N, C-alpha and C positions, 0 to 999 in steps of 0.2 A: 375559249375556256380559260379561266384563271385559277390560281391556286386557292382563291377565296370562295369559289363557287361551292355552295352546299349541294350535295347530290343525295337526294332522298331515294332510297332503293325500294321499289315495289316488289311484290311477289314475282312478277314477270318483268324481265328487263330486256332491252334490245341487245344486239351483238356488240362486241367491244368497239369502242369509238376510236376514231383516228387520234393521233397524238400530236402535240405541239410543244414547242420549247419557248419559255419566257426568257426575256433578257435579264430579269432581275435575279435569276437563279444561277449560281456559279456552276452547278452540275446539270447536265442535260437530263431531262426526264420526260415521260409522257404519262398522261392520266387517262383512265378508262374505267368503264363498268365491266367487270370481269366475272365469269362464273366462279362462285365461291369454291366449288369442288375442284377447280383447276388451279387453286392456290394451295401450295403444299407448305406446311410449317417447316421452319429450319431446325435442323438437329443441333445447331450451335447456339440457339437462343439461351442466354444465361438463365432466364426465368424458367424454373422447372415445376413450380407449384402454382396452382390456380385455385382460387377460392370459388367453389361452385355456387355458393349463395350470392356472392358478388356478381358472378357471371349471369345469374338469373335476373338480377336487378338491371344489369347493363343490357341484357336482351330486351327487357321491357322498355327501356329508353330507346333502343334502336327501332323497335316496332313503331314507336310513336314519332320519333324525329329522324330516323335514318342515321347513317354514318356521316358525321359532319366533316371529317377529314379523311383523305384517302389512306389506305394501308400501304406501307412502304414495301416494295417487292423488287425482285430482279428476275430476268429470264432464267428458268431452271437450267442448270448446266448439263443435265443428262436426260431430261424428259421434254421432248419437243412440245410446244404449245402450252406448257405449264409454267407457272410462276413459283418462285421460292420466296416465302415470306421473310422479310428482314425485321420489321418492327410492326407491332400491332396485333400480336397473336390473341390478346384478350378480346379485341373487337372481332377478330376472325372467329373465335370460338362462340362468342355471344351471338354473332350473326347466324351461326348454325343452329343455336337454340331458338332464335327468332324465326327460323326457316326462311331466311333471305337467300334467294337463289343467286343473286349477283351483288357484288360489293365494289365500291370505288377503290381503285388502286393507283398508286404512283410508281411507275416502273423506272428504275435507274440502272445504269451499267456499272457494276462494281465487281472486283475479283473477290476471292474468298477472304483474304486478309482485310480488305476494306469493309466487307460486309460484317465480319466479326467485330471490328472496331466500332462500326455504327451501332451494332446491337448492344455493345457494352455501354456506349455513351447514352443511348436512348434509355436503357434500363436504369442507369445511374440516376436519372432524373425522377425515378419513381420512388416515393417514400417507403413503399411496402416491399422493396427488394431486400431480401434477407442478406445479411453480411456474408453468409456462406456462398450464396449464389453469386454475390459480387466477387468474392474471392476466387471462385471457380472460373469466372469470366476473365479475371486477370491472368490466371494460370493458363487458360486456353489461348489468350493473346500471346503470352510468352512462348508457348509451345508452337503456335502457328508461325512465329517469327524466329524460331530457333536457328534457322540458317542465315539470319540477318544479324551480322556482328554488331551493327549499330543500334539494334533494337533491344533494349533491356529495361530494367526498372527505371533508370533515369529518363529514357525517351518516353516510356509509358506515362510517367508522372507529368512530364511536360505536355503531352498530347491530351491527357485526361484532366488536366488542371488539378492535380493532386500532389501532395507532398510525398517524398520518398518514404518517410516514416509511415505514412498512412498506407501506401502500397505494400510495404513490407509487412505491416501488421495484418492487413487483410489476407495477404498470401499465406501467412503463417496459419490462418484458420483452416487451410486445406490439410494441415497435419492433424486435425482432430480425428480421433477414432470414431467409428460409426456410432457407438453408444453416446459419445459426447456430442456428435452432430445432432442426434435425435433429441437429446436434452436441450440443446441450443434452439432447435426448431420449436420445441414445446415451451420455450420461454423460461426454462429452468436456469438458464445462464444468461447474463448480460454479455455484450460484446467484449467488455473489458475482462470479465472473469473467464470467458471462453478463450481469450488470447492467453491468459495466464496458464490455463490448462493445456492449450495447444503447444506451448513452449516446452512441455515435458516430453522428451523424445522417446521414452520407453513406454510401450503400450500398457504393461501391467501397472506401472507407476501413474500413468495418465488416468487410468480408470480408477485407481485408488484415490487420487486427488479429486477426480470428478465426484465420487461418492462423498468425500469429505466436504467439499464446498457447497454441494447441493443439499446436504442433510445437516451439516454442522457437527457430524459425529467424527471425532478425531481421537487419537491416542493420548492427547494432552490431559494433564491432570485437572486443568481448570480452564473454563472458557466463559466469558461474560456474555455470550450470545447464544440464543436458542434458534434452531432452524437453520435455513440456508445462510451462508456467510455473506456479509456485505462485501463490496469490492475492496475496501480497505483491509478487512480481516483476511480475505482470500489472498491478497497480495502478500501480506505478512506471513501467512501460514505456508504458502508455497515457497517463498524465499527461505524460510527457516527450515523447512523439511525436505525440499526437493532441489536445493542448490548448495554447493559446497565450495568453500574458498580454497583455491589451489595453494595458497601460502601455508595452509595447515596440512597439506598432504604429507604422508610419511614417506612417499616415494619421490624420486626426482622427476619433476613434471616435464623436463626436456627429453627424457629417455623415450626413445621411439619403439623399442621392442618389448615393452612390458605386455601390451596387448597388440598383437600383430595387425589387427584390422583397424586399430584406433590411431596409432602413431603418437607423436608427442602432444602433450596438452597445449603447448605454446602456440601451435598452429592449428588446433582443432576448431572446426566450425561450431562445435557445441559450447565453446568458450564465449562468455558474454562479450568480450572484446572483439570477437570476429563479426558480430552483428550489432554494432552500437545503436543503430536506429531502432532495433527491436528490443534492446535492453537498456534504454536510457533511464529506467527507474532503478537499475542496479548500480550502486556506487562504483564497485570495482570492475575492472575489465578482466580480471583473473578469477572468474567464478565458473565452476563446472555445472552444467545443467543436466548432466547424465550421471546420476548417482550409481547406476549399475556398472557403467564403465569405470568410474572412479573406484568402486569396490573391487572390481576385477584387477585393476592395476595395483591396488594396495595389497591384495592377496598374493599376486605374482611377485611383488617386491619382497614381501615377508618370506615367501617360499625360497627365494634366492638367497636371502640373508641366512635363513635357517640351514640351507644346504651348505653354504660356505662355512658356517660355524661348525657343522658336523664334520666337514672334511678336515678341519683343524683339530678335531678331537673334543670340541666343546659340546657339552650336553645341551639339548634343546627340548623344552617342555611345551607341548601344544595340546589342543583338544580339551577333553573333559578334565584332565588333571590340571590344566592351566585355569579352567573355570573355577575349580575348587580353591586354587591359590588366589585368584582375583574374583571373588564372588560378586563384587559391586564395581561400578565404573571407576569410582574415585577412591576405592579402598587400598590400603597397603597390602603387599603380598603376604599371605599367611605363611609363617614359618621361614620367611626369607627377608632380607634387608637389601636395600639399594646401596651400593658403595658410596654414592654421593649424598646419602641421607645423613642427617645429624642425629645421633643417638638420643632417644627420648629420655634416657636415664640421666641426662646432663652430666655424662662422664667428664668430658672436657668441653667447656662452653665454646660454641662456634665452630668446632671442628667436625668433619665428617668421618665416617668409618674409614674411608680410604686414606684420609690425612692422618688419622690416629695410628693405623696399622702399617701404612706404607708398603714395603715389600713383603710384609708378613700377611698381607690380605689373602684369604683363601681364594682359589679360582672361582670365577663367576660362571653361572649357568644362564642360558637364554630362555626366557619365558614369553610366550605370545600373549599379550593382553587381549582377552577375547572381546573386550568392549571397544578399544581403540584400534586394535589390529597391529599395534606396535610390538616390536621385539625388544624386550627389556632385559638388561643385564642385572642379575641379582645374585646374592650369595646366601647359602643356608645359614639361618640365624644361629644354630648351635655351633657351627664352625667359626663364625665370627666371634661369639662370646668366648669360645675356647682360646682363640688367638688373643683376645683382650686379656683373658686370665693369665696366659703365658707371659704377657708383658707386665703383669702385676696390677692390672686394672680390674677392680671388682665391679660386677654388674648385677649382683643379686637384687631381688625385689625387696628384701628386708633393708638392704642398705639404701635403696631408693626411697622406701617409706620413711626411714630415719631422716634422710636429707630433706624430704618434703615436710616432715614434722618440725624440723628446725626452722625452715623458711616460714612455716605458718606461725611459729612462735614469734618470729621477728615482725610479721605482719600484724599479729594481735597487739604487740607492744606499740606499734605505730598507731593502730586504731584507737587504743585506749588513751594514748597521749593526746591525740587530736580531740577526742571526746572530752577529756578533762580540760583542755584549753577552751573549748566552746562553753563549757559550764562556767569557767572563770569569767569569760566575756559576758555571759548572761548575767552573772551576779554584779559585775562592775557597771554595766549599762543600766540595769534595773535600779541600782542605787542612785545613779545620776538622774534617772527619770523621776524617781521619788522625790528628788530634791528640786524638781521643776525644770530640769534641762530637757532639750529635745535632741534628736539625732543630728549630727553635723552634716554639712554638705558633702564631705568626703564619704560619709557612710551611705548617703543616698546614691552617690556615684558608683560605689562598690556594688550596691544592690542592683542598680540598673544594668551595669556592665555584666554582672553574673547572670542576671535574668535574660538579657539579650543573647548571651553566649549559649544558654541552655534552651532558648526558644526553638521550637520545632522548625525545621526547614520549610514546612508547609505554611507557617504563619509569619516567618521572618520577613518575606517580601511585602506583606500587607502592612506591617507595622513600619517598616523602613519607608514605604511609599508615602505614608502620612507625613513624614518629616523630610521628605525629599532626599533620602540617602540611597545610594546604590547598595542593595543588600549583598551583592557579591564582593564589594570592596570593604573588607573588614577594617582596614585602617580608617576609611572614611566614616564607618559606623562608630568606631571607638572615639574618633575625634568629635563626631556629632554629639555623642552622649556626654563627653567631657565638657562641651560648651553649653549645656543646658542649665537653666536656673533651677532652684529648689522646686518651684511650682511646676516647671516643665518636666523635671524628673518624676514628680508625683504623677503627672499625666501619662508619661511614658510607661510607668509601672502599671497604671490602671489599664492602659491599652494592651500591655503584655498579658495581664490577667484575663482580659476579655477575649483576646485573639483566638484561643482554642475553640471558643463557641462559634466562630465563623465557619468552621468545617461542617458541612452538611452532605450526607450521602443517602442513597436510596434505602440503606439498611439501618441507619442511625435513628435513635429515638431521643437524642439529647435535646434539651430545651435551652435557649439562650437566656438563662436566668440572670446572670450578671449584666449581660448586654441590655436587656429590657429594663432592669432596675436602674442602671446608670443613665439610660436614655430618659427615663421618667424624672430622675433627679435633676437633670439639666434641660428639661423641657423639649426633648427631641421625641417626635412621634415615629416609632418604627413602622407602623402601618402606612404612614404617608410615603415612606421610602419604597415599600413594596408596591403601592399603587402607582407611584411614579415610574418604576421599572416596568410594570405591566403595560402601562400606557405607552411607554417608549417602544416596547416590543411590538405592540399592536401597530404603531405607526410605521415601524420598519417592515412589518409583514405586509402592509397594504400594497406597495408596488408589486411585490411578488404575486400576491393573490390576483391583482388586476391583470398582470401579464399572463398568469396561468389561465384566467377566464377567457382572455382574448384568444390565446392559443387554442383553447378547447373549442371556441366558437368557429375558428378558421379551419381546424383539422377535420377533414371529411371522415365519416364513418365508413367501416369496411363494406357495409351494405350499399352505401350511397355512392361509391366510386364509379365514375363513368370515364372510360378510357378514351377521351377525345384528345389526340396528341397535339395538334396545332403546332405552335412554335417549338414544342418540346421534341419534335422529330429531329431538329438540328442539334449540333453540338452545343454544350452549355457555354455561357460567357466565361471568360477568364476570371478566376477567383484571385483576389489580392494575395500577395505573399503573406504567409503567417507572420504576425508580429511577435517579438519576444517581450514577454511581460517581466518587468523588473521584479526582483525578489522582494517580498514584503519584509520590511525592517521593523523591529519592535521599537516603538517610540519610548523614550525615557519618560517615566512618570513625572508629572508636573509637581513642582514644589508646593506644599500646602499653602493655601491662602492664609495670610496672617489673621484676617477677621474670623475665618472659620475655626482656626485652632485656638485663638485667644479666648474664646468663650469658655474653654475648659482649662486654661492654664491658671492654676491657683497657686500663686506664690505665697510663701509662708507669711510675708508681711504685706501682701497686696490686698486691696479692697476687693472682696468677693462679689461686690455688686456688678462688676464687669461681666461676670458670667450671666447674671440675670438680665442685663441690658441686651445681651446678644442672643437670648433664647430664640427670638423670632427669626433671626438670620441664620441660626445654626442649620447646617445642611445634613441630611441623612447620610449615614455611612454607605459607601458604595459596596455593592455585592461583590464578594471576592471572585476572581476569575477561576475557571475550572482548570485543573492541571491536565496537561496533555503529554502522553508518553512520547518518547522519541520515535518509536516505530509507527505511531499514528500519523506522522508527517511524511512517511515514505511514499513517494509518488507511484502511481500506477503505470503500467507499461504504455508505450506510445501507440494506443489504438487508433485514435483519430487526432487531427490537429485543428486549430482554431479556424483555418482557412477552408476546411472541408465542410460540405453541407450537412446539416443535422438530419438525423433519422429519429423522429420523436417516438416511434414504437419501441426503440431500444435505449432510450435515455435512462440513465441511472439516477433515479430521483433521490437516492440517499447518499450522494457523494458527500463525505464529511469534511471537505477542505474549503477554504475561503473562495477559491475560484471554482466555477461550475465545471462539471465533467464535460470534456469535449464532445461534440456532436457525434452521434452514432453509437455511443456506449450505452 
């Protein structure tokens, strides 16, 4: 008998056959037809869920063709004459549905740890293995090897041909609460978003985040998405609402006794720097992932400060009274002033209350800001104003209004003088124009420089790109404008006037009136540009569509899966080490082609026929690039790596970044 022999199993089968060892197999084994009822499923099999409809399909195949590859087993450690199933439980279950009394088995000698590792390896090669089942299998492997000091995540990653980041990310899924696991099994979460939720260590907060990412319902004032959050939006939301920068803590992060069970933040395992593989998407290593603990430490620290202040006789205001004094997060304290604040009455410019009063400053009281939790030193406003009055400094509102009135009179005088100057310029230039003169080159330069300076930031890059200028380098832009001829200045002003019409949004109804009119005057067809862009988009989409159709053709349906293991019973081949992808760099915009721009450059004394001759060669304006917020480029957590095999069932099809989402997400 060889390992390639197909064993068709009839309803009645002979007694178990003798076994033999082949020289090609590194592990000794024997193959036999064995009573199905004497094969007992393993309790350590990572796969816990079985699709009953798929099992019925497989049972139909087994009735027709039999089991083509033996089921991997070992002698049962506690029940004599029985076998314990290592791999192939789907076939074993389907054989029961097909009423096969005997099944082909391959019996090997392995201990408990070896069996568990074989089960993990075998199941990893199945595309329908759920990430949670995979995570639980890794957890079981670590638990089984807890007495082996040499067996940890590093050793597991080597043996399973996975990266450390991949193993850590999968293991973190074991921290999902039951409700989150259910949502994950029901495909309400992708693997990436599930990992984001799993990284929240507090049950109540994790369930709150689960609700928010699956429904899109948050306490935010505005969201541009309806329904479940995308992976990008979920990553932003959780970082903004469930992670806290330690540098902003009001308490000393190295203090160990603020919360007895937590210890110092600097060595806490819930700090992002303690698990860099798991939090590679978070820029800082000093970010707290447990807002509840953070809040407890803040309250403990404030309580200690308040107690110390009270012991020295200083008044401390907390609770409801503090909320009335600080009704809003960024409001000034009502009825109180901060010693380091500058008086709004402009009593002495640039000086604070403490600097003005010096030793005459009334004693401060401590108020707990109910929004930030900080303990703030303030002084009753009445006492401060009395101290100022004692020093001969008036602070009445009438005096303030009189001062403001004088300053407004000065401003009005300046406005009127500037308006009168402009009226005089208008009269002088109008007189020269009537005499046949035109604006001087210096005038056009001034107009162009002022127009560029006031051009919206959204449109400045587009205009600068046409002339080959770096829009961030203001000196380069100014020098570029100064070097233009009169005709080129006129063209620049025309482009500045048209630029605002390039902005298009889903809610805007503006029409590109000036853009279309100018295009028609210079023989440019706007529709041709739109058609060219659409054609280019279709060409770019073709390879993706072809790849998707090929993938769909190769991917087996859930009903048609037949668990014939074959070579998959062995460990997978070594995967290549993940390659680092170079960061994408933004290319500098090319300088405008002279021929393209020359068609529009109308110099005051140049022959305008040049524009007519270049009509045919004029190129349509490029569509402006969309703006992208900084947060949109924040990477997702390291769920999978490029070296790890994909799981198409959990691929995130709406990944918004240039590189595709790693497999398994």
